[in-house]
Phi, psi and omega in degrees: 000134175294146170283174187301316182297316181293320180294320178296320179295319179298319179293320179298320179294319179297318178293322177297320177299316180298319180295319179297314182293320181296333180269002176090003178278129182240156183285137174282136182290147177192241174296149177286166178305136180095351179235146175221148171286134184261129178235086177293153180052045181222145176239137183268156171236140181160203182263115180275129179262324183215144173227135182209170178252094178223160179295163184304309185294326177288324176299313180294317183295316181294321179292316184294336183269001182239119182295336180283349179265112181266354177177163177217157162222151188228141174214158179218130180218128179054038178082358180259125181263139177234118179244121180246135176250136185248130172268352175208127180249121181264317184196181177214157176216159183292133178205105183302339183275353187243155170230134184229160175213145182223156178284330180233163178295142179274117183296136177073016181235150179308150184297156180289171179287346177233067184297157179296148181290334178218157182301143176289142178293156178303148182301327182294343182259001183262157177247116186295346178224141181293150178297149182295139181293160182294150181290134179261308181204110180062246184268358182283156175237160179287156179209162181260143175290146176253111182306131178082356180276115183262004179291136174294155178278134173231143181257141177242120179248123180259119182250123185251120176278143183305134178087357181290122184276056183232137177279093183294326180294322178294318178297316179301316181293322179296319177296319181294324183282335185282138179265105178275147183274320187281326183221154168266099185273128181241116179288132175274192179290143176287139177235142183249140185235146173286121184302327184282348184245345182256115181302327182295340182281352180273345182267188179286155174302136186205160172236124183244127178266135180238145176224152176279171184297329183263002182270171181262110185300328184300333182292316180287328175297314180295320180296319178295324178296317178294327182280347189307315180299324178294317181290317184298325180295342178249010178072035183250128176272163182232145182212137180235078179222012182274151176239134179276149178292151178295342179274353181278138181280345181275146170264330182223138179207143173235125177250124180253123180254114178267084184258020183305138177271000000 
């Protein structure tokens, strides 16, 4: 379980990712998610998105698991730890008191301690986002099992009412990037609705949690609570009182209605 500081930092990073995506800024390809180039005795220069006091390994882990974090640097003095997360990395310089990690190689700086095995392809030939997985059933997409992960699967469906001025793709990516504790939430395909024909589009923007009769309701309640900062930033309320039909294959589902006028 994350401690309070780490959980708050994770939420700040997820919201930062949503803001970046909503503004059209995309991540430059380099190391894959979960990996960072390591720069010991180095301090970064660039745009800092979040600063917190967490240990080095937690600092590295939180940055590597968030696509909106393009680099971090860490220092410790007199028992006080300083962890900085960067949404833009401009350069680096030698500093024995610091440890840094980046998503991409730092131009004009000595190579990292874990250089790439082969040259990175030119940026013009890379695709900043992986192609969407093949459709499994209706709005669902395929996904890979995570060994040792005991969280039940929950599906998130984002429904966009015509004319809603919200970047649904950015919201979908933020939900996908965030690591929820109670459920492993997987966003399905986005679906768009005619505002004049869908009754749900006449109400306020909302996220509704659904559970099957045999599922544990507390999990979807907890997941909505964890998602709350992402939803609140878009003016979306959350409610967990839905029940899934016995004919439904899902145990957990969250439907987000973007009915913004």
